[in-house]
N, C-alpha and C positions, 0 to 999 in steps of 0.2 A: 503587482504579483509578476514575477519571472517568468521566464519559459519552462525553467524546471519546476517550480511550484505549480506552474497549471499543469504538468505532466503526471509530478508527484499526487494532486487533485484528481486527474484524470485514471490514473491506476490504481489508486484508493476506490473508485466509483465500480471500477473492472471487478476490484477483488471483492468488492461484495456482492455484484453479479454473481460472480464466479460460485462463492460460498453458498447462495442461493441454488444456484443450480447443483452443485455438489448436495447439498442437503435434499434439495427433491431426489436427485439419483440414488442417492444413501436410501431413501426410502424403498425404493422399488427392488433393493437386494435383497437376497434370502437372508432369512434371520441369523443364520451362522458364518453368513459369509463376512470376512473381514475386511474392513474398511482403511484400506494402506494409503495414506496421502502423500505418495510420493511428490506431488507435484508443491508441496509447501516446501521442498529444499530450495526449490528456486524461486519462488513467489516472495516468502519471508526476508532472506536475502535484499533481495531488488527494493520492496518497498522499505524496508530498513535502513537500506543506505540512500533511498532517496527522502525520506522523511528527515534525516540527518543533514543531506544536504538544505533541504528546504530550512528547515528550522535555522543551520548555519547563515544562509542567506538571510534570511529574516532579523536574526541580530545583529548581522552587520548592517544591514539597511537603518535599522532603529539607531545604531552607535552612529553611523554617518550621519543621520537625518538630526540626534541629539548636538553633535558636534558642530553642525554648520550653525545653529541657532546662537 
């Protein structure tokens, strides 16, 4: 596992914790108060980029391992 893949895994775990916190927070809002998730404008692109980089690294490591055999 590369450093970027480990970092991506950490980001995904932190995102899961963040979503739980937002869910708990949203339950404490008044019924007519809208839940505007501006945080996702930053979080989703970052997660998507890191996931894509990790997948590409994984594919290249598989190809390198298979070509060495």
